[in-house]
VEXBA-736912 format. One line per 4 residues: number of its first residue (from 1); their letters; for each residue x, y, z of C-alpha. Coordinates in steps of 0.2 Angstrom, whole numbers. Each point is the difference from the previous one (the first is absolute). Example, Ala and Ser with C-alpha at 12.3 -4.5 7.8 and 13.67 -1.06 7.14 Angstrom:
BEGIN
1) AS) 62,-22,39; 6,17,-3;
This chain:
BEGIN
1) MSAK) 32,-242,1; -17,-4,6; -10,7,15; -16,-5,9;
5) VEKL) -8,13,11; -12,-6,14; -10,13,10; 0,-3,19;
9) ENNI) -9,9,14; 4,18,5; 6,5,-17; 14,-12,0;
13) VKID) 5,-9,-16; 11,-15,-2; 11,0,-16; 7,-17,-6;
17) ITID) 14,3,-12; 8,-13,-11; 16,4,-8; 7,-12,-13;
21) AKTA) 16,-10,5; 11,9,-14; -4,17,7; 2,-5,18;
25) EKAY) 17,-8,-3; 6,15,-10; -4,11,15; 9,-12,11;
29) NQVI) 15,0,-10; 0,19,-1; 1,1,19; 15,-11,-1;
33) SDAK) 8,11,-13; -3,15,10; 6,-8,16; 17,-4,-9;
37) KQIN) 3,18,-2; -3,5,18; 8,-14,10; 18,-6,3;
41) ISGF) 2,-19,1; 17,-6,6; 10,-8,-14; -10,9,-14;
45) RKGK) 2,16,-9; -16,11,2; -13,-5,-12; 9,-16,-5;
49) APKN) -7,-12,13; -10,-15,-7; -18,-1,2; 0,-14,12;
53) IVEK) 12,9,11; -10,16,0; -16,-10,4; 9,-8,15;
57) YVGQ) 7,17,6; -16,10,-2; -13,-14,3; -13,-6,-12;
61) ERIK) -14,6,10; 6,17,1; 3,0,-19; -17,-6,-3;
65) IQAV) -8,13,12; 10,14,-10; -6,-7,-16; -18,0,5;
69) ENLL) 2,18,6; 8,5,-16; -14,-8,-10; -15,5,11;
73) PREI) -2,18,-5; -2,-3,-18; -11,-16,2; -11,9,14;
77) NAAV) -2,15,-11; -6,-11,-15; -12,-9,11; -7,16,8;
81) NENK) -2,8,-18; -8,-16,-7; -12,-2,14; -3,19,2;
85) LDLA) 4,0,18; 0,17,10; 13,-3,13; -1,8,17;
89) IQPM) 18,-6,5; 13,-10,-9; -2,-19,0; 10,-11,11;
93) VESF) 6,-17,-4; -8,-13,11; 10,-15,-7; 9,-7,-15;
97) NFDL) 5,-17,-7; 17,2,-10; 7,-16,-7; 13,2,-14;
101) GKDL) -6,-8,-16; -18,2,5; -13,15,-1; 2,12,14;
105) TIVA) -16,3,10; -3,15,11; -15,4,12; -2,18,4;
109) KAEI) -13,9,9; -6,18,-3; -12,12,7; -11,9,-12;
113) KPEV) -9,16,2; -19,-2,5; -13,1,-14; -8,18,-1;
117) NLGE) -18,1,-5; -2,18,-4; -16,9,2; -6,13,-12;
121) YKGL) 12,14,-1; -6,10,-15; -17,8,-5; -4,4,18;
125) TIEY) -7,15,9; 10,3,15; -6,12,14; 14,8,10;
129) DEYK) 1,13,14; 4,15,-10; 12,13,8; -6,17,0;
133) TPDN) 11,15,2; -5,10,16; -7,17,-3; 14,8,11;
137) ALDT) 14,-10,-9; 8,15,-7; -1,10,16; 7,-15,10;
141) ELES) 15,-1,-12; 3,18,0; 0,0,19; 12,-15,0;
145) IRSR) 12,9,-11; -1,15,11; 3,-10,15; 16,-8,-7;
149) YAKL) 7,18,-2; -7,6,16; 12,8,13; -2,-4,19;
153) ETIQ) -1,15,12; 0,-1,19; -15,9,6; 3,13,13;
157) EDRE) -18,3,6; -7,-9,15; -12,-12,-9; -6,-18,1;
161) ATDK) 7,-13,-12; -11,-6,-15; 0,-14,-12; 8,12,-13;
165) DIAV) 16,2,11; 16,-8,3; 3,-3,19; 18,-1,6;
169) IDFE) 0,-11,16; 10,-10,13; -9,-16,5; 2,-15,11;
173) GFVD) -12,-15,0; -4,-12,14; -10,-16,2; -5,-5,18;
177) GKPI) 12,14,6; 15,-8,-9; 9,10,-15; -4,-7,-17;
181) ERGS) 16,-6,-9; 3,12,-15; -16,10,6; 8,17,3;
185) GKGY) 6,14,-11; 8,17,1; -4,15,-11; -11,-11,-11;
189) ALDL) -10,9,-14; -17,-8,-1; -13,5,-14; -16,0,10;
193) GNST) -11,-2,-15; 10,-14,-8; 7,-10,15; 6,-18,-2;
197) FIPG) 1,-2,19; -12,-11,9; -18,6,0; -4,13,12;
201) FAEG) 18,7,2; -1,14,-12; -18,4,5; 5,1,18;
205) ILGH) 11,15,-4; -13,10,-9; -6,15,10; 16,1,11;
209) KKGE) 11,15,-1; 19,2,-1; 9,-2,16; -13,-12,7;
213) EFTI) 4,-16,9; -14,-13,0; -3,-19,0; -11,-9,-13;
217) DVTF) -8,-17,1; 1,-12,-15; -3,-18,-4; 12,-9,-12;
221) PEDY) -9,-9,-15; -3,-19,2; 10,-3,-16; 15,11,6;
225) SEES) 16,-7,-6; 8,-1,18; -8,-16,8; 1,7,18;
229) LKGA) -9,16,-5; -15,-7,-9; -16,7,8; 10,8,14;
233) KAQF) -6,16,9; 14,13,0; 3,17,7; 12,13,-9;
237) KIHL) 7,15,9; 1,14,-13; 9,16,0; -6,11,-14;
241) IKIR) 16,10,-4; -7,10,-15; -13,1,-13; 4,2,-18;
245) QRIL) -12,4,-15; 2,-2,-19; 0,16,-10; -6,-4,-17;
249) PELN) 7,9,-15; -12,11,-10; -7,-8,-15; 7,12,-14;
253) DEFA) 10,0,-16; 16,1,9; -4,-16,11; -5,-9,-16;
257) KKVG) 17,4,-8; 8,-7,16; -10,-16,0; 2,-6,-18;
261) NFES) 7,14,-11; -18,4,-5; -3,17,-8; -15,4,11;
265) VQAM) -12,-7,13; -12,-4,-14; 13,-11,-9; 3,-9,16;
269) TDDI) -18,-2,4; -3,-7,-18; 14,-12,2; -7,-6,17;
273) KKYI) -17,-3,-8; 7,-10,-14; 10,-11,13; -17,-2,10;
277) EESA) -9,-6,-16; 14,-12,-5; 1,-7,17; -19,-3,1;
281) KTEN) 1,-8,-18; 15,-11,6; -9,-5,16; -16,-5,-10;
285) EKRK) 9,-10,-12; 8,-9,14; -16,-4,8; -8,-6,-16;
289) METV) 15,-12,-3; -1,-6,18; -19,-3,-1; 0,-9,-16;
293) FNHV) 15,-11,5; -8,-4,16; -16,-5,-9; 11,-12,-11;
297) IETT) 8,-7,15; -17,-3,9; -7,-9,-16; 15,-10,-4;
301) KIDI) 2,-18,8; 17,-6,4; 4,-14,11; 18,4,6;
305) QESM) 10,-14,7; 7,2,18; 18,-2,-5; -1,15,-12;
309) IQRE) -8,10,14; 13,-5,12; 14,5,-12; -7,17,-2;
313) VEAV) -3,2,18; 18,-3,3; 4,13,-13; -12,13,8;
317) LNET) 8,-3,18; 17,2,-7; -4,16,-8; -9,7,15;
321) KQAA) 15,-5,11; 13,8,-12; -11,16,-1; 0,1,19;
325) EQQG) 18,-3,2; 4,13,-13; -10,13,10; 10,-5,16;
329) QDWN) -14,-9,8; 2,-16,11; -9,-14,-9; -2,-10,16;
333) KIAE) -8,14,9; -12,3,-14; -5,-18,0; -2,0,19;
337) MQGI) -11,16,-1; -11,-5,-14; 0,-19,4; 8,-13,-12;
341) DSIN) -18,-7,-4; -6,17,-6; 16,3,-10; -2,-17,-9;
345) QQAR) -18,3,-3; 3,17,-8; 14,-8,-10; -11,-14,-6;
349) EEAI) -14,12,-6; 13,10,-9; 7,-16,-8; -17,-6,-6;
353) RRIK) -3,18,-7; 16,0,-10; -2,-17,-7; -18,4,-6;
357) NSLI) 5,16,-7; 15,-8,-10; -10,-15,-6; -14,11,-6;
361) IEKI) 12,12,-9; 8,-15,-9; -17,-7,-5; -7,16,-7;
365) AKAE) 17,3,-9; -1,-17,-8; -18,2,-4; 3,16,-9;
369) GIRI) 16,-5,-8; 10,13,9; 19,0,-6; 13,10,9;
373) EQKD) 11,9,-13; 16,10,1; -10,17,1; -10,-6,15;
377) IAEQ) 16,-4,9; 7,17,-5; -16,9,6; 2,-9,17;
381) VSAI) 18,5,1; -4,18,-3; -13,0,13; 11,-7,13;
385) AGAY) 14,12,-5; -12,15,2; -6,-6,17; 17,-2,7;
389) QTPP) 8,14,-10; 13,-12,-7; 7,0,-18; -10,-13,-10;
393) QDIL) 16,-8,-6; 4,-5,19; -16,-8,2; 2,-9,-17;
397) KEVT) 17,-6,5; -8,-8,16; -14,-8,-10; 13,-8,-12;
401) QNPH) 11,-7,15; -14,-5,12; -12,-13,-6; -12,3,15;
405) FFTA) -1,18,-4; -3,-4,-18; -14,-12,5; -8,14,11;
409) ITQQ) 1,13,-14; -8,-13,-12; -14,-3,13; -3,19,2;
413) AAIK) -2,2,-18; -12,-15,-1; -10,8,15; -1,17,-9;
417) KVND) -7,-8,-16; -13,-11,9; -5,16,10; -2,9,-17;
421) ILMS) -11,-14,-6; -11,0,16; -2,19,-1; -4,2,-18;
425) NNTF) -12,-15,-1; -11,4,15; -12,14,4; 2,9,17;
429) ASKS) -14,9,9; 1,10,16; -9,-8,15; -6,18,5;
433) V) -9,2,-17;
């Protein structure tokens, strides 16, 4: 076998393969031999029909095509390895010339990955936006924990509602005097300090007392999900049934034992401090990693062919559509609301980002001689098992049975090793310093 590779435009290569006549004829005869075992020809026992009868029954062209398909993977792999081609997708046969007794010639075309001209990725001083723990972080976390264990009590005194309260209301909305579809509710408990209603709704209830009936004026946001309500001015009739307030538990040893089986408030507080410190450290490691990788992306030159981008765009769109459908959302409505051009543009930007990230990871891994070993796979399996609270053996079984999952695991292991190289071979300084 011999192969000649010619590079064309847009990272396409043409591969001219020549296979000697003896090997080609052997592959041809093997197809006939296999066909004998599979087909029934009248007048002959299975597997006993002469070669010329099988050729007539199956057709010489079909036999030749199958022979080429059988030969191609090995011959293509040899050509790819010999010429060190980094394929983006599997090659496609463009044409072949197969005359028995003569050398078989095959013309295939393949798309290769674009050349990656890496910028400097080691020995750099990287400035990043350092996360600094707020001075009141401990108090905020303690109050958050107390709020989760708070009891709600209906206030009896005649006082106005504040942003610390829960208002229980009946409401009905109107636009131009017409009721809003799904714009009403009975006995709805609204957290006045953490409302997800349209802007101005919760604020309009503040200062009112239980038993009051009143109307508030609001304007729907321009980006509201319902097309007919975007920017619309609306009125809501409100009946404030009652006001409830949170009663926070006392911060004492008994509460600490209830929250997490801590021996004392001090033990709980120490645990929270540790959590806050570790969270800040994790956040800063993430920021460092993102900053240095963004620097590498900005200083790396990659001319990505349009065909590669379009394949990834299609993958991104399919993932987005599937995610929406899994959440019970109507993809057609999403496309109508956001606009198909906007969705396609976002998908294209995401596709280019993914391609660049992948190619840069591969390039650094190759430059650093990174190899993925069994222990690396085991670490990834353990991490996934921990994240999903699944026995590691279940994840490992999936890895061994699903080639795509194994590829994803391998890629994650490579990313981790590349990240370790970037983090350990660069210096990081806070922008605030």
